[in-house]
Residue frames relative to the residue before (quaternion, step in Angstrom):
aa qw qx qy qz dx dy dz
X 1.0000 0.0000 0.0000 0.0000 0.00 0.00 0.00
X 0.0768 -0.7903 0.6035 0.0723 3.61 -0.75 0.83
X 0.3826 -0.7097 0.5486 0.2214 3.58 -1.10 0.76
X 0.4783 -0.6601 0.5130 0.2691 3.47 -1.11 0.86
X 0.6843 -0.5997 0.2833 0.3031 3.50 -1.12 0.78
X 0.0932 -0.7684 0.6306 0.0565 3.48 -1.29 0.53
X 0.5083 -0.6390 0.4827 0.3166 3.63 -0.98 0.72
X 0.8078 0.1704 -0.1375 0.5473 3.63 0.82 -0.70
X 0.2591 -0.7727 0.5630 0.1372 3.53 -1.06 0.59
X 0.0854 -0.7517 0.6525 0.0436 3.55 -1.06 0.91
X 0.7862 -0.2814 0.2341 0.4979 3.56 -1.29 -0.23
X 0.5272 -0.6499 0.4575 0.3006 3.61 -1.04 0.87
X 0.1502 -0.7425 0.6423 0.1166 3.54 -1.10 0.61
X 0.2012 -0.8217 0.5280 0.0743 3.55 -0.61 1.14
X 0.0091 -0.7686 0.6387 -0.0340 3.57 -1.13 0.69
X 0.2336 -0.7467 0.5914 0.1955 3.54 -1.36 -0.05
X 0.3652 -0.7059 0.5705 0.2072 3.45 -1.23 0.67
X 0.7251 -0.4940 0.2441 0.4131 3.65 -1.13 0.39
X 0.6134 0.5346 -0.3488 0.4650 3.56 1.23 -0.44
X 0.5580 -0.6326 0.3736 0.3859 3.57 1.26 -0.19
X 0.4753 0.6710 -0.4221 0.3817 3.54 1.36 -0.14
X 0.3038 -0.7673 0.5242 0.2103 3.66 -0.72 0.76
X 0.1073 -0.7549 0.6424 0.0771 3.58 -1.27 0.26
X 0.1924 -0.7574 0.6160 0.0991 3.51 -1.32 0.53
X 0.1132 -0.7893 0.6008 0.0566 3.48 -0.90 0.93
X 0.2809 -0.7320 0.5867 0.2028 3.59 -0.97 0.80
X 0.8109 0.0655 -0.1419 0.5639 3.55 -0.55 1.31
X 0.6806 -0.4240 0.3531 0.4820 3.61 -1.27 -0.01
X 0.3824 -0.7838 0.4289 0.2356 3.61 -0.38 1.09
X 0.3603 -0.6859 0.5788 0.2545 3.46 -1.13 0.69
X 0.8042 -0.1565 0.0986 0.5649 3.57 1.16 -0.16
X 0.2121 -0.7432 0.6245 0.1124 3.51 -1.39 0.47
X 0.2419 -0.7741 0.5705 0.1297 3.55 -0.94 0.79
X 0.2295 0.7500 -0.5990 0.1614 3.56 -0.96 1.01
X 0.5175 -0.6078 0.4892 0.3513 3.51 -1.27 0.06
X 0.6347 -0.5426 0.3963 0.3818 3.60 -1.14 0.49
X 0.5880 0.5989 -0.3625 0.4052 3.63 1.11 -0.77
X 0.7152 0.4772 -0.2744 0.4307 3.53 0.94 -0.79
X 0.6626 0.4457 -0.2868 0.5292 3.59 1.44 -0.07
X 0.3693 0.7303 -0.5152 0.2546 3.64 1.03 -0.03
X 0.7882 0.3315 -0.2404 0.4593 3.56 -0.93 0.73
X 0.6008 0.5222 -0.3492 0.4943 3.61 1.37 -0.27
X 0.2278 -0.7882 0.5580 0.1241 3.54 -0.97 0.90
X 0.7580 0.2943 -0.1779 0.5542 3.42 1.36 -0.40
X 0.5800 -0.5938 0.4429 0.3389 3.51 -1.14 0.58
X 0.4665 -0.6841 0.4516 0.3324 3.62 -0.75 0.85
X 0.1973 -0.7893 0.5759 0.0800 3.55 -1.04 0.78
X 0.1612 -0.7507 0.6323 0.1030 3.56 -1.26 0.46
X 0.7013 0.4279 -0.3239 0.4692 3.64 -1.15 0.12
X 0.6995 -0.4617 0.2890 0.4625 3.51 0.81 0.94
X 0.6633 -0.5226 0.2922 0.4489 3.61 1.08 0.54
X 0.5098 0.6687 -0.4208 0.3404 3.59 1.24 0.25
X 0.7790 0.3039 -0.1536 0.5266 3.60 1.11 -0.64
X 0.2848 -0.7305 0.5998 0.1597 3.52 -0.75 1.15
X 0.4465 -0.6783 0.5135 0.2772 3.56 -0.98 0.87
X 0.3800 -0.6319 0.6204 0.2672 3.54 -1.28 0.52
X 0.1785 -0.8122 0.5475 0.0934 3.62 -0.44 1.14
X 0.1414 -0.7279 0.6665 0.0771 3.52 -0.92 1.03
X 0.1771 -0.8139 0.5505 0.0558 3.54 -0.16 1.39
X 0.2241 -0.8098 0.5412 0.0327 3.47 -0.85 1.15
X 0.4566 -0.6272 0.5207 0.3564 3.54 -1.20 0.40
X 0.6837 -0.4474 0.3252 0.4761 3.64 -1.19 -0.05
X 0.6504 0.4892 -0.3193 0.4854 3.55 1.24 -0.39
X 0.5282 -0.6663 0.3806 0.3636 3.60 1.32 0.22
X 0.4679 0.6533 -0.4473 0.3926 3.56 1.17 0.53
X 0.5039 -0.6617 0.4455 0.3313 3.65 -0.90 0.74
X 0.1230 -0.7903 0.5987 0.0436 3.52 -1.04 0.91
X 0.8006 -0.0261 0.0839 0.5928 3.63 1.08 -0.75
X 0.1433 -0.7383 0.6501 0.1087 3.53 -1.22 0.57
X 0.1073 0.7972 -0.5851 0.1031 3.61 -0.86 1.02
X 0.1878 -0.7063 0.6637 0.1594 3.57 -1.26 0.40
X 0.7083 0.3670 -0.2470 0.5500 3.65 1.22 0.11
X 0.2692 -0.8183 0.5008 0.0849 3.54 0.10 1.43
X 0.6646 0.5033 -0.3220 0.4487 3.57 0.83 -0.83
X 0.6464 0.5063 -0.3123 0.4779 3.52 0.99 -0.72
X 0.6213 0.5490 -0.3265 0.4539 3.56 1.08 -0.72
X 0.6665 0.4971 -0.3128 0.4592 3.56 0.89 -0.96
X 0.6937 0.4722 -0.2820 0.4650 3.60 0.98 -0.78
X 0.8318 0.2907 -0.0877 0.4646 3.59 0.76 -1.03
X 0.7887 0.3438 -0.1848 0.4749 3.63 0.78 -0.91
X 0.5759 0.6178 -0.3636 0.3931 3.60 1.11 -0.80
X 0.6895 0.4940 -0.3535 0.3945 3.67 0.54 -0.84
X 0.6439 0.5035 -0.3107 0.4851 3.57 1.09 -0.71
X 0.6373 0.5238 -0.3217 0.4647 3.63 1.00 -0.94
X 0.6659 0.5233 -0.2948 0.4424 3.48 0.96 -1.06
X 0.6534 0.5155 -0.3130 0.4575 3.62 0.92 -0.83
X 0.6892 0.4854 -0.2752 0.4623 3.51 1.04 -0.86
X 0.7730 0.3909 -0.1904 0.4620 3.66 0.86 -0.87
X 0.5414 0.6418 -0.4185 0.3461 3.54 1.13 -0.56
X 0.6987 0.4501 -0.2931 0.4725 3.65 0.87 -0.78
X 0.6814 0.4895 -0.3019 0.4527 3.61 1.06 -0.54
X 0.7843 0.1730 -0.0837 0.5899 3.50 1.08 -0.70
X 0.0092 -0.8610 0.5085 -0.0034 3.62 0.48 1.15
X 0.5950 0.5381 -0.3809 0.4598 3.74 1.17 -0.20
X 0.6471 0.4975 -0.3391 0.4677 3.66 1.12 -0.16
X 0.5207 -0.6358 0.4695 0.3227 3.65 -1.05 0.60
X 0.0063 0.7786 -0.6252 0.0534 3.56 -1.11 0.94
X 0.0047 0.8494 -0.5269 -0.0277 3.49 0.69 1.05
X 0.5911 -0.5625 0.4654 0.3429 3.46 -1.40 0.41
X 0.7841 0.2541 -0.1074 0.5559 3.49 1.12 -0.81
X 0.1091 -0.8568 0.4984 0.0746 3.56 0.27 1.25
X 0.5036 0.6554 -0.4103 0.3852 3.59 1.36 -0.23
X 0.8063 0.2564 -0.1250 0.5182 3.55 1.00 -0.75
X 0.4569 0.6750 -0.4401 0.3767 3.64 1.20 0.30
X 0.4843 -0.6527 0.4781 0.3330 3.62 -0.92 0.59
X 0.4379 -0.6762 0.5193 0.2853 3.59 -0.94 0.82
X 0.0219 0.8096 -0.5839 0.0567 3.57 -1.06 0.77
X 0.2981 -0.6899 0.6227 0.2176 3.48 -1.40 0.36
X 0.6601 0.5372 -0.2873 0.4394 3.64 1.17 -0.06
X 0.5434 -0.5715 0.5028 0.3539 3.45 -1.39 0.40
X 0.7055 -0.4302 0.3300 0.4564 3.61 -1.32 0.05
X 0.5964 0.5747 -0.3691 0.4216 3.67 0.97 -0.70
X 0.7424 0.3954 -0.2333 0.4880 3.61 0.93 -0.89
X 0.3648 0.8068 -0.4262 0.1854 3.56 1.28 -0.40
């Protein structure tokens, strides 16, 4: 996960996505970029600042292109993910696109490396 830019930097705040990969943000983040696969299994949006600030998630395709922006991961899984899955599953067949992202294991790998 990468954090979107800030003009000024303060102490890094560290968090983890569902795949276990860590990330650091300088200051209260304006956003973090990651793929949906790394968030499988998470029902709530990751937070920083002692749980006070929900990240704005810039969800990326496997080609690292933006596909969706959300601050409500639960709503994304229910409403946005089915469309994103439908659109990207054909383009990126080597990547996992489970019907139930709530219970799928988070990953950074394709199906081959699974």
